[in-house]
Steps between C-alpha positions, in 0.01 A plus 500: 500500500498619860157584634542780757278531807353814345375317197736608219678251296845591373691232327823384670692617191349840522591531870854396416512763226363770740756393761785506252393841373465645854840356601664665197345835584616457870862426378489820289368703794747370760814501287522874430685782672406558865326833403283329239403232766333766714284618205426132410383410844126518447498281201757266657249452793214426248703244316595329825126503598399354158755212544352441837149482359602256240653274778165539711268428201357848510657629186274661229221615719423874586580576852202735520202324337642148471433464120750357266750760372490491099781280362609784268536727808715234674710450182582876500535557873538154682534670832157682493268451792170641363277451206470796270157590638622530856815672391294753315286553802794555732648740240175693489487538880862649494395782263 
């Protein structure tokens, strides 16, 4: 288990699983037709950023409040950057 500087423990196996899942998503996003790549650019950037956060021991923490992102949220969207509370707050501000 790796202990990140921000206090969250994520097992090495879990980090490897997230890295594998993110790499698979990145492969799908970047292997398509050039017209599809333009529309996939935002998520591609998020996936690359998530892989970088894994490498920098900052994966799994909300970039806004610093709290852990729920494991089920990471399982569903391994590239997310915000916990559900902060995401809802941002969404509310946009309305």
